[in-house]
C-alpha positions in Angstrom: 15.1 62.6 -131.9 14.9 64.3 -135.4 11.7 65.9 -136.5 10.4 64.8 -139.9 10.0 67.4 -142.5 6.5 68.0 -143.8 6.6 68.1 -147.6 4.1 70.0 -149.7 2.6 66.7 -150.8 2.1 65.4 -147.4 0.6 68.6 -146.2 -1.9 68.5 -149.1 -2.9 65.0 -148.1 -3.3 66.1 -144.5 -5.5 69.0 -145.6 -7.6 66.7 -147.7 -8.1 64.3 -144.8 -9.3 67.2 -142.6 -11.7 68.3 -145.2 -13.1 64.8 -145.6 -13.5 64.4 -141.8 -15.3 67.7 -141.6 -17.7 66.7 -144.4 -18.5 63.5 -142.5 -19.9 65.4 -139.6 -23.7 66.1 -139.1 -24.0 69.7 -140.1 -26.7 69.2 -142.7 -29.3 71.0 -140.6 -31.7 68.1 -140.6 -31.1 67.0 -137.0 -29.2 63.8 -138.0 -29.2 61.2 -140.6 -32.5 60.0 -142.0 -31.2 56.4 -142.3 -28.8 54.5 -140.1 -26.6 56.3 -137.5 -23.1 55.3 -138.5 -20.8 57.7 -136.8 -23.3 60.6 -136.8 -25.5 61.9 -134.0 -29.2 62.4 -133.9 -30.8 65.5 -132.3 -34.0 64.8 -130.3 -36.1 67.5 -128.7 -37.4 66.8 -125.2 -38.5 68.7 -122.1 -35.8 69.4 -119.5 -38.1 70.2 -116.6 -40.8 67.4 -116.4 -40.0 64.6 -113.9 -41.0 61.3 -115.1 -41.2 62.4 -118.7 -38.2 64.5 -119.7 -35.8 65.8 -117.0 -32.2 67.0 -117.1 -30.7 65.8 -113.8 -28.1 67.7 -111.8 -25.3 65.4 -113.1 -26.2 66.3 -116.7 -28.0 63.0 -117.6 -31.6 62.7 -118.8 -34.4 60.6 -117.5 -38.2 60.1 -118.1 -40.7 58.2 -120.2 -40.2 60.4 -123.2 -36.4 59.9 -122.9 -36.8 56.2 -122.7 -39.1 56.1 -125.7 -36.9 58.3 -127.8 -33.8 56.3 -126.8 -35.5 53.1 -127.9 -36.6 54.6 -131.2 -33.1 56.0 -131.8 -31.7 52.6 -131.3 -34.0 51.1 -133.9 -33.0 53.9 -136.3 -29.3 52.9 -135.8 -28.2 55.3 -133.1 -26.6 54.2 -129.8 -27.4 56.3 -126.7 -24.1 58.1 -126.9 -25.1 59.2 -130.4 -28.1 61.1 -129.1 -27.9 64.8 -128.6 -30.8 65.9 -126.4 -32.1 69.3 -127.2 -34.4 71.3 -124.9 -37.5 72.1 -126.8 -40.0 74.4 -125.3 -43.7 73.9 -126.1 -44.0 77.1 -128.0 -41.0 76.3 -130.3 -41.6 72.7 -131.2 -42.9 73.3 -134.7 -40.2 75.8 -135.5 -37.5 73.4 -134.1 -38.6 70.8 -136.6 -39.0 73.1 -139.6 -35.6 74.7 -139.0 -33.9 71.3 -138.7 -32.7 71.9 -135.2 -33.9 68.4 -134.3 -34.8 65.2 -136.1 -37.5 64.1 -133.7 -39.4 65.6 -130.8 -40.7 63.5 -127.9 -41.9 66.1 -125.4 -45.5 65.5 -124.2 -46.4 66.5 -127.7 -50.2 66.0 -128.1 -51.3 65.3 -131.7 -53.9 67.8 -132.9 -55.3 68.7 -136.2 -53.8 72.2 -135.9 -50.3 70.9 -135.3 -50.6 68.4 -138.1 -50.8 71.3 -140.5 -47.2 72.1 -139.6 -45.5 68.8 -138.6 -46.0 65.1 -139.1 -46.4 62.7 -136.2 -45.5 59.2 -135.5 -47.5 57.3 -132.9 -49.3 58.0 -130.7 -47.2 56.3 -128.1 -49.2 57.3 -125.0 -52.8 58.2 -124.3 -52.9 60.6 -121.4 -55.9 62.4 -119.8 -56.3 65.6 -117.9 -56.7 64.7 -114.3 -56.5 66.0 -110.7 -53.6 65.4 -108.2 -54.7 65.6 -104.6 -53.3 64.6 -101.2 -53.3 60.9 -100.5 -56.0 61.3 -97.8 -58.2 63.7 -99.8 -61.9 63.0 -100.3 -62.0 64.8 -103.7 -63.0 62.1 -106.3 -64.7 64.2 -109.0 -64.0 67.5 -110.6 -67.4 68.8 -109.3 -66.0 68.3 -105.7 -63.7 71.3 -106.4 -66.6 73.8 -106.0 -65.5 76.2 -103.1 -62.1 74.5 -103.1 -58.7 75.9 -104.2 -57.3 74.6 -107.5 -53.7 75.3 -108.4 -53.3 76.9 -111.8 -50.0 77.2 -113.6 -49.7 80.6 -115.3 -50.2 80.2 -119.0 -52.1 76.8 -118.7 -55.7 76.5 -119.5 -56.3 73.2 -117.6 -57.6 74.7 -114.4 -59.8 77.2 -116.2 -61.3 74.4 -118.2 -62.2 72.6 -114.9 -63.8 75.8 -113.6 -65.7 76.4 -116.8 -66.9 72.8 -117.3 -67.2 71.2 -113.9 -66.8 73.4 -110.9 -67.8 77.1 -111.5 -67.2 78.0 -107.8 -63.6 76.6 -107.8 -61.0 79.2 -106.6 -58.1 79.3 -109.0 -54.7 80.0 -107.3 -52.0 80.9 -109.8 -48.4 79.7 -109.4 -45.4 80.0 -111.7 -44.9 76.3 -112.2 -46.0 72.8 -111.2 -43.3 72.4 -108.5 -44.8 75.5 -106.8 -48.2 74.0 -107.1 -47.0 70.8 -105.5 -45.5 72.7 -102.6 -48.8 74.6 -102.2 -50.7 71.3 -102.3 -48.4 69.7 -99.7 -48.7 72.7 -97.4 -52.5 72.8 -97.7 -52.7 76.1 -99.5 -54.6 74.5 -102.3 -56.7 71.4 -102.6 -55.8 70.0 -106.0 -53.6 70.5 -109.1 -54.6 69.7 -112.6 -52.9 68.9 -115.9 -52.1 65.8 -117.9 -52.1 62.7 -115.7 -48.8 61.6 -117.0 -47.2 64.9 -116.0 -48.9 64.8 -112.6 -47.7 61.2 -112.1 -44.2 62.2 -113.0 -44.0 64.9 -110.4 -45.7 62.8 -107.7 -43.3 60.0 -108.3 -40.3 62.2 -107.1 -38.6 60.8 -104.0 -39.7 63.8 -101.8 -43.4 63.3 -102.7 -43.8 59.5 -102.8 -46.9 58.5 -100.9 -48.1 62.0 -100.3 -50.3 62.5 -103.4 -52.7 60.5 -105.5 -54.3 60.9 -108.9 -58.1 61.2 -108.8 -58.3 58.9 -111.9 -60.5 61.2 -114.0 -60.5 61.4 -117.7 -61.3 65.1 -118.4 -59.7 65.1 -121.8 -57.7 62.8 -124.2 -54.1 63.7 -125.0 -52.5 61.6 -127.7 -48.7 61.9 -127.3 -46.9 61.6 -130.6 -43.3 61.9 -131.8 -43.0 65.1 -134.0 -41.1 64.8 -137.4 -40.5 67.4 -139.9 -43.4 67.9 -142.3 -43.1 65.7 -145.3 -40.6 63.2 -143.9 -42.8 60.2 -144.2 -39.8 57.8 -144.4 -38.8 58.7 -140.9 -42.5 58.6 -139.6 -42.7 55.0 -140.9 -39.5 54.0 -139.3 -40.4 55.5 -135.9 -43.9 53.8 -136.1 -42.2 50.4 -136.6 -39.9 51.2 -133.6 -42.9 52.0 -131.4 -44.7 48.9 -132.4 -41.6 46.8 -131.5 -41.2 48.7 -128.2 -44.8 47.7 -127.2 -44.5 44.1 -128.4 -41.3 43.3 -126.6 -42.5 44.7 -123.3 -40.1 47.7 -123.1 -43.0 50.2 -123.3 -44.8 48.8 -120.2 -41.5 48.6 -118.4 -40.8 52.3 -119.1 -44.3 53.2 -117.9 -43.9 51.4 -114.6 -40.4 52.7 -113.9 -41.3 56.3 -114.5 -44.9 56.6 -113.3 -45.3 53.6 -111.0 -44.7 55.3 -107.6 -47.7 57.6 -108.2 -50.0 54.6 -108.9 -50.6 55.8 -112.4 -53.2 53.7 -114.1 -52.1 54.0 -117.6 -54.1 53.2 -120.7 -52.9 50.4 -122.9 -50.4 51.4 -125.5 -52.4 53.1 -128.3 -52.4 51.6 -131.8 -50.3 53.5 -134.3 -52.4 56.1 -136.2 -55.4 55.6 -133.8 -56.2 59.0 -132.3 -58.7 59.0 -129.4 -60.9 62.2 -129.6 
């Protein structure tokens, strides 16, 4: 078979095609197109280590309520699941990730606060969570005050346990651990009597296969945490589109289905879907 010669003209056409293809990719630094997806990808920040909310599984896939919400929203913005690039976003770096354009959206147990609203815009809220206690399924702890003279697991860097000690149980003994998984092991082994953080996070951990039926939520509302989807400051067009997507997710039943699938095994008694723009103090 004879090889065809590449003329200067055809080479120029080939080079032009490559240039056009490269320009069509998403390297704009804004985390994805602000309109429809087309052939581009959208970068969405999530947690990688929170079962039931945002978790990267051993096979490289992603699961959790935040993932389900973000996938639904992306679909409404014109992106198929295979056009989503999930980006691990640590709590301390969420505002920077948006301002730098590393991601287009962040759905990562991102509570809406006045301080954060100075740096980013929020769509939502899409979930109202509360600080709660996780205890053994046969525990008689029903109130935060029951933790006096009991051991409360505290994750290093978290203020949740200290808040319980300060406001409800001054005699509680705080037992520090490096992470929630370590606290769960300590709770299971009887080394501590309770664990505290947002009820959605607790429900996600308790819903894992190895813990099903072993723990329960006390059902307390020690704080209000309004989870929103973070958007770059000033991008009101995207905020409006995400809000419309969240409203549709609630109205067509997909929101409640995602709650039950991700938190159901822990008997999580979720609040009704919050109204867009309605922040519960």
